[in-house]
C-alpha positions as CSV (number, residue, x, y, z in Angstrom):
1,M,35.6,295.6,269.5
2,R,35.8,293.9,272.5
3,G,36.2,289.9,272.0
4,A,34.2,287.1,272.7
5,A,36.3,286.6,276.0
6,V,34.0,289.7,277.9
7,A,30.8,289.1,276.2
8,K,28.9,287.5,278.9
9,A,30.8,290.4,281.2
10,G,28.1,292.6,283.0
11,L,28.8,297.2,282.1
12,G,30.6,297.1,285.0
13,E,33.0,294.7,284.5
14,R,33.9,295.6,280.7
15,L,34.0,299.2,282.3
16,K,36.9,298.3,284.5
17,K,38.6,296.5,281.4
18,L,37.8,300.0,279.2
19,F,40.1,302.0,281.4
20,T,43.0,299.3,281.4
21,G,42.6,298.7,277.4
22,S,41.9,302.1,276.2
23,G,43.3,305.1,275.1
24,N,42.4,308.3,276.0
25,G,39.6,310.9,273.5
26,D,38.6,309.4,271.0
27,D,39.5,306.0,271.3
28,F,38.1,305.8,274.7
29,Y,34.6,306.9,273.1
30,E,34.3,304.8,270.3
31,D,35.8,301.7,272.8
32,F,32.9,302.8,275.2
33,E,30.5,302.7,271.9
34,D,31.6,299.2,271.9
35,M,31.3,298.3,274.8
36,L,27.8,299.6,275.3
37,I,26.5,297.6,272.3
38,E,28.5,294.2,272.9
39,G,25.7,294.8,276.4
40,D,22.6,295.0,274.2
41,I,22.3,298.4,274.1
42,G,21.2,299.2,271.0
43,A,23.8,301.3,268.4
44,S,21.3,304.5,268.4
45,V,20.9,304.6,272.2
46,A,25.4,303.7,273.0
47,M,25.5,307.0,270.6
48,E,23.2,309.0,272.8
49,L,25.3,307.8,276.4
50,S,28.7,308.4,274.8
51,D,27.7,311.9,273.8
52,S,26.4,312.6,276.7
53,L,29.7,311.6,278.2
54,K,31.5,313.3,276.1
55,D,29.8,317.2,276.8
56,K,30.0,315.6,280.8
57,F,33.8,315.4,280.1
58,G,35.0,316.8,276.9
59,R,37.2,315.2,274.6
60,K,39.9,314.3,276.8
61,G,37.6,311.7,278.4
62,P,36.5,310.3,282.2
63,G,39.0,310.4,284.6
64,S,37.6,307.0,285.9
65,R,35.1,304.6,285.7
66,E,33.4,306.0,288.8
67,D,33.0,309.4,287.5
68,V,31.6,307.1,284.0
69,S,29.0,305.3,286.3
70,S,28.0,308.1,288.0
71,E,27.0,309.8,284.7
72,L,25.5,306.8,283.0
73,K,23.8,306.5,286.3
74,T,22.0,309.7,285.9
75,V,21.6,309.9,282.3
76,L,19.6,306.1,282.2
77,S,17.8,307.2,284.8
78,G,15.9,309.4,282.2
79,M,15.6,306.6,280.1
80,I,14.2,303.7,282.1
81,K,10.5,303.7,282.3
82,T,8.4,301.6,284.8
83,A,4.8,300.9,285.6
84,D,3.1,300.6,288.8
85,P,1.7,296.9,288.4
86,A,-0.9,297.6,291.2
87,I,-4.3,297.4,290.5
88,D,-8.2,298.2,292.3
89,P,-9.1,295.0,293.5
90,E,-12.7,296.3,293.1
91,K,-12.6,296.5,289.7
92,T,-12.1,293.9,286.9
93,T,-8.8,293.5,285.5
94,I,-7.7,291.7,282.5
95,L,-3.9,291.0,281.3
96,M,-3.4,290.3,277.8
97,V,0.2,288.8,278.0
98,L,2.3,288.8,274.7
99,G,5.7,287.3,273.8
100,V,7.7,284.6,271.3
101,N,7.6,281.6,271.9
102,G,10.3,280.4,274.7
103,V,10.6,283.8,276.2
104,G,9.2,282.1,279.3
105,K,5.6,283.9,278.8
106,T,3.3,281.1,280.0
107,T,5.7,280.7,283.6
108,S,5.5,284.8,283.8
109,I,1.9,284.5,283.3
110,A,1.9,281.9,286.5
111,K,4.1,284.0,288.7
112,I,1.9,287.5,287.8
113,A,-1.3,285.3,289.1
114,D,0.7,284.3,292.7
115,F,1.9,288.0,292.6
116,Y,-1.7,289.3,292.6
117,R,-3.0,286.5,294.1
118,R,-1.0,287.1,297.2
119,K,-0.9,290.6,297.0
120,Y,-4.8,290.9,296.5
121,N,-5.8,287.7,298.4
122,T,-8.1,286.9,295.2
123,E,-8.0,284.3,292.7
124,P,-7.3,285.1,289.6
125,V,-8.5,283.3,286.3
126,L,-5.8,281.9,283.7
127,S,-6.8,282.4,280.5
128,A,-4.9,279.5,277.7
129,G,-5.2,281.5,274.4
130,D,-2.1,280.0,273.3
131,T,-4.6,277.6,271.1
132,F,-1.6,276.7,268.8
133,R,0.5,275.0,270.8
134,A,-0.6,271.4,273.3
135,A,2.2,272.3,275.2
136,A,1.6,275.8,276.2
137,I,-2.4,274.6,277.1
138,D,-0.8,271.6,279.2
139,Q,1.8,273.9,280.9
140,L,-0.8,276.0,282.1
141,K,-3.4,274.0,283.6
142,L,-0.2,272.1,285.7
143,H,0.5,275.9,286.7
144,G,-3.1,276.1,287.5
145,E,-3.4,273.3,289.4
146,R,-0.3,274.1,291.7
147,L,-1.2,277.2,292.6
148,G,-4.9,276.2,292.6
149,L,-6.3,278.5,290.3
150,R,-9.2,277.8,287.6
151,V,-7.6,277.4,284.2
152,V,-10.4,278.5,281.2
153,H,-9.5,276.2,277.9
154,Q,-10.2,274.2,274.8
155,Q,-8.9,271.8,272.2
156,P,-5.3,272.7,270.5
157,G,-6.4,274.6,267.4
158,S,-9.4,276.2,268.9
159,D,-10.2,280.1,268.1
160,P,-8.1,281.9,270.8
161,G,-11.2,284.3,271.1
162,A,-13.8,281.9,272.4
163,V,-11.5,281.0,275.0
164,I,-10.6,284.5,276.2
165,Y,-14.9,284.9,275.9
166,D,-15.4,282.0,277.7
167,S,-12.5,283.2,280.3
168,I,-14.5,286.6,280.7
169,E,-17.9,285.0,281.3
170,S,-16.7,282.4,283.5
171,A,-14.7,285.0,285.8
172,K,-17.6,287.3,286.1
173,A,-20.1,284.0,287.1
174,Q,-17.3,283.1,289.9
175,G,-16.9,286.2,290.9
176,S,-13.2,286.6,289.9
177,K,-11.9,290.1,289.4
178,I,-8.6,289.1,287.9
179,I,-8.1,287.2,284.2
180,I,-4.5,286.6,282.8
181,A,-4.9,285.9,279.3
182,D,-1.7,283.6,277.6
183,T,-1.5,284.4,273.6
184,A,0.3,282.9,270.5
185,G,4.1,283.8,270.5
186,R,4.9,282.1,266.8
187,M,7.1,284.2,265.2
188,H,7.6,282.3,261.9
189,N,4.2,284.2,260.4
190,K,3.8,287.9,261.2
191,A,0.6,288.7,259.2
192,N,-0.9,285.9,260.8
193,L,-0.3,286.4,264.4
194,V,-0.6,289.9,264.4
195,K,-4.1,289.7,263.0
196,E,-5.0,286.7,265.6
197,L,-3.8,289.6,268.3
198,Q,-5.9,292.0,267.2
199,K,-9.0,290.3,267.1
200,I,-8.6,289.2,270.6
201,D,-8.1,292.6,271.3
202,K,-11.0,293.6,269.9
203,I,-13.0,291.2,271.8
204,I,-11.6,291.7,275.2
205,N,-12.3,295.6,274.5
206,S,-16.1,295.1,273.4
207,K,-16.7,292.0,276.1
208,A,-15.2,294.1,279.1
209,S,-16.0,297.4,278.4
210,G,-14.8,299.7,281.6
211,A,-13.0,297.0,282.6
212,E,-9.0,297.7,283.6
213,Y,-7.3,296.5,280.7
214,R,-3.2,295.7,280.5
215,K,-1.5,294.3,276.9
216,I,1.7,293.0,279.0
217,L,4.9,291.8,276.8
218,V,7.0,289.6,278.2
219,I,11.0,289.7,277.3
220,D,13.7,287.5,277.6
221,A,16.5,289.5,279.2
222,T,19.0,287.3,277.4
223,T,18.2,287.7,273.5
224,G,19.4,291.2,273.0
225,Q,18.1,293.4,270.3
226,N,15.9,290.8,269.3
227,G,14.2,292.0,272.5
228,F,13.7,295.0,270.9
229,R,12.4,294.0,267.7
230,Q,10.2,292.0,269.7
231,A,8.6,294.9,271.4
232,E,8.5,297.3,268.3
233,M,6.6,294.2,266.7
234,F,3.9,294.1,269.3
235,H,3.5,297.4,269.8
236,E,2.9,298.1,266.3
237,A,0.4,295.2,266.0
238,V,-1.5,295.8,269.5
239,G,0.2,299.0,271.3
240,I,2.0,297.4,275.1
241,D,1.2,299.2,278.1
242,Q,3.8,297.4,280.3
243,I,6.6,294.8,280.0
244,V,8.0,291.8,282.0
245,L,11.5,291.5,282.3
246,T,12.9,287.6,282.4
247,K,15.5,285.5,282.9
248,Y,17.2,288.4,284.7
249,D,19.4,286.1,286.8
250,S,21.8,285.0,283.8
251,S,24.9,286.6,283.3
252,A,23.9,288.8,280.4
253,K,22.6,291.9,282.4
254,G,19.0,292.8,280.1
255,G,20.6,296.4,278.5
256,V,18.2,295.6,276.2
257,A,15.3,297.4,279.0
258,V,17.2,301.0,278.0
259,S,16.9,300.3,274.1
260,I,12.6,299.3,274.7
261,S,12.4,302.1,277.1
262,S,14.1,304.9,275.5
263,K,13.0,304.3,271.7
264,L,10.3,303.1,271.8
265,G,8.8,304.4,275.7
266,L,7.8,301.2,276.7
267,P,7.5,301.0,280.8
268,F,9.1,297.9,283.1
269,S,6.6,296.4,285.6
270,F,7.7,293.3,286.8
271,I,11.3,291.6,286.5
272,G,11.7,288.1,286.7
273,T,15.1,286.6,288.7
274,G,14.5,282.7,289.1
275,E,12.2,279.9,288.7
276,K,10.3,280.2,291.6
277,Y,7.0,281.5,291.4
278,S,7.8,283.9,294.0
279,D,10.9,285.2,292.0
280,L,8.8,288.3,290.2
281,K,8.8,290.9,292.0
282,K,7.7,294.7,290.8
283,F,10.7,296.9,288.2
284,D,12.6,299.5,290.4
285,A,14.3,301.3,288.0
286,E,17.3,302.2,290.5
287,E,18.2,298.4,291.4
288,Y,18.4,298.1,287.6
289,I,20.4,300.8,287.0
290,N,23.3,299.8,289.7
291,N,23.2,296.3,288.8
292,L,23.4,296.8,285.4
293,L,26.4,299.1,285.9
294,D,27.5,297.2,289.3
295,I,27.6,299.5,290.9
């Protein structure tokens, strides 16, 4: 397996090194799989991609980095799934945003709110449903002040389901069509977290029947296969509709998105590339793959 000196390089840079340092045939494919795994693409997907190259180029292996990049782009295009974040502005939309602490969840909520505010000239209601952390409530309130948006909140330790309930009522009262809800992201007690999320899910389904309801997971592009495990857990708990890939401005190229889409069938709707509210855009699969491969 390649050393730490290239651990932060993108797949394109790794491919360059691969063609200067690898042999042919089986040696190439073995090094190729190692390269993909180092790029945060899981082992099973790495084997699938390696097999696709073997089918294309045979046991001798490809002749150039460009040959590999072209074939990988074709195969990856069939693996990466996307979801259109567009909504019907005439219909109530509820977004329950999920993710573990530290992935940029609360900031992503503010960016998503700003995206819809600008695109549809509307004012989303923010719901501080992560009552476990006082800092999460304060952070969302601060974003609300900066964006000029209403934040429904209660005291730390309050029932998050009650906060979501109040948020839906508040939105109805003021005619808001979009509700974006924060949720707890603590991982040390999986059973309690799953139970809490399922309770919120039930409240939204019963309180806002007829609304467009989406469960959106936030994944940090730098977390590697931990991101895959997070997606797996949240999807099993409540069913994920879309994913936001954050911190994509880092040197880690977010290869975990390939594993998540390929193995879990989950689509990506947004990608975060910076700290500003405007540093959030629709996930473009072709652009993502080109960046991943440094094409």
